[in-house]
C-alpha positions as CSV (number, residue, x, y, z in Angstrom):
1,M,-8.8,-0.2,-14.4
2,I,-6.7,1.9,-12.1
3,R,-8.1,4.4,-9.6
4,M,-6.9,6.4,-6.6
5,T,-8.8,6.1,-3.4
6,Y,-8.6,5.9,0.4
7,I,-8.8,2.5,2.0
8,D,-9.1,1.4,5.6
9,L,-5.9,-0.4,6.7
10,A,-8.1,-3.3,8.0
11,D,-9.3,-4.0,4.5
12,I,-5.8,-4.7,3.1
13,V,-4.5,-8.3,3.1
14,Y,-0.9,-9.3,2.6
15,D,1.5,-12.2,2.7
16,R,2.5,-12.1,6.4
17,S,5.6,-14.4,5.9
18,R,7.1,-12.0,3.3
19,F,6.0,-8.9,5.2
20,D,7.6,-10.0,8.5
21,S,11.0,-10.6,6.9
22,I,11.3,-7.0,5.8
23,N,13.2,-4.7,8.2
24,L,12.5,-1.0,8.6
25,S,15.7,0.6,9.5
26,Q,14.0,3.6,11.2
27,P,10.3,2.8,11.6
28,E,9.5,5.7,14.0
29,E,11.1,8.3,11.7
30,I,9.2,7.0,8.7
31,A,5.9,6.8,10.7
32,S,6.5,10.3,12.0
33,S,6.9,11.6,8.4
34,I,3.7,9.9,7.4
35,L,1.9,11.6,10.3
36,A,3.5,14.9,9.5
37,V,2.2,15.0,5.9
38,G,-1.0,13.2,6.6
39,G,-0.4,10.2,4.5
40,L,2.0,8.6,2.0
41,V,3.7,10.6,-0.7
42,Y,3.7,7.5,-2.9
43,P,0.4,5.7,-2.3
44,L,0.2,2.0,-1.7
45,I,-0.6,-0.2,-4.7
46,V,-3.3,-2.7,-4.1
47,E,-5.5,-5.1,-6.1
48,Q,-9.2,-5.2,-5.4
49,I,-10.0,-8.9,-4.7
50,H,-13.5,-8.3,-3.2
51,F,-15.8,-5.4,-2.7
52,T,-14.2,-4.5,0.6
53,A,-10.9,-6.5,0.4
54,F,-7.7,-5.4,-1.2
55,Q,-4.4,-7.4,-1.7
56,L,-1.2,-5.6,-1.2
57,I,0.8,-5.8,-4.4
58,D,3.9,-7.9,-3.7
59,Y,7.0,-5.8,-4.0
60,R,9.5,-4.5,-1.4
61,D,8.8,-0.8,-1.4
62,N,5.0,-1.4,-1.1
63,Y,5.6,-3.6,1.9
64,L,7.9,-1.0,3.5
65,Q,5.4,1.7,3.1
66,F,2.6,-0.5,4.5
67,K,4.7,-1.5,7.5
68,A,5.5,2.2,8.2
69,T,1.8,3.1,7.8
70,L,0.9,0.4,10.4
71,K,3.5,1.9,12.7
72,A,2.0,5.4,12.2
73,D,-1.4,4.0,13.0
74,Q,0.0,2.6,16.3
75,I,1.3,6.1,17.2
76,D,-1.9,7.9,16.1
77,S,-5.0,5.8,15.4
78,R,-6.4,8.5,13.1
79,Q,-4.0,7.2,10.5
80,D,-6.2,4.1,9.7
81,I,-7.3,5.3,6.3
82,I,-4.6,5.5,3.7
83,N,-4.3,6.6,0.1
84,C,-3.9,3.8,-2.4
85,I,-3.8,3.1,-6.1
86,V,-6.3,0.3,-6.8
87,M,-5.7,-2.0,-9.7
88,S,-8.3,-4.5,-10.9
89,A,-8.4,-7.3,-13.4
90,E,-9.8,-4.9,-16.0
91,S,-6.3,-3.2,-16.1
92,G,-5.2,-5.6,-18.8
93,T,-3.8,-9.1,-19.1
94,G,-0.5,-9.8,-17.4
95,Y,-0.6,-6.8,-15.2
96,E,0.1,-8.9,-12.1
97,H,3.5,-9.9,-13.5
98,A,4.6,-6.4,-14.4
99,H,6.5,-4.1,-12.0
100,P,3.5,-2.3,-10.5
101,K,5.2,1.1,-10.2
102,A,6.2,1.1,-13.8
103,L,2.8,0.0,-14.9
104,V,1.0,2.6,-12.9
105,E,3.3,5.4,-14.2
106,K,2.7,4.2,-17.8
107,Q,-1.1,4.1,-17.4
108,L,-1.3,7.4,-15.6
């Protein structure tokens, strides 16, 4: 199952070692644009792993958006709730190996 919702940034878990290695070329600019439009144009893609815990789907663009969102939250703490596409195991077998963006577009 795939659904769109808003999630607290604190409820999203991710692979810190992979995340820290990704560089944002202009984090303040991206964070400012997130604040200007009130969220992400392309929502984060997460997998629900517990009632209140969500795993960030592992692909570069998702990490970049998440990193920019964290930067926006540092600038303005009202940006702690973010729009996400939530995937769950009921989405179908093998969904975790597919390119998430293509899968979401196909299912929407």
